[in-house]
C-alpha angles and dihedrals in degrees: 000000000000122000126235114294119243115238115239128184130346131304121245092252092054090051092049093049091049091049091050091050092050090048091052091049092050092050092050091048091050092051091049091049093048092049091048091053091049093051091046091054091048092049090050090055091048090052090050091049092050091049093050093047094048091047091052093047092051091047090051091048092052093047092045086239091146092071105117093212098050093109093046092048090052091049088051091058103263103150093195090055090050091052092049090048091053090048090050090051091051090048092051091048091049093050091046090055089046089053093049090050098044102041131045108255087349121180131180126201134175128202132176118222126213089258090063095251117138113224118204115196120188120183135176139166110266117198093237124075092210095055112055117202104237132129125177129188131181123207121200112213 
């Protein structure tokens, strides 16, 4: 009469269950990793946008480009105002090219509201549909 057999190793069902669990964990880890990379890329673009907008605002402050009557003063014959206006135009052009180089499909626009505030809007195409690429900044003269 033979004695009870000792159990060695795993059954096929135990191996399959373990493989399925490992596969689910790998898929979840991949999704988490992909989402993390997407958010990192978006945050990098936001940091670039903030840097460009702040650089433009400081340049405009130095050039006195925030003065709401700069265009009118130039039209009235003020040579200093015309020089500052030309410098402001060059600064805007420079920052627009910076935006185009630093952000995918980046565009920069400035508008002046009736309250005298300068609004800088910077937009770009972010890779994710849930995170639009838009940054706005208002400068008080």
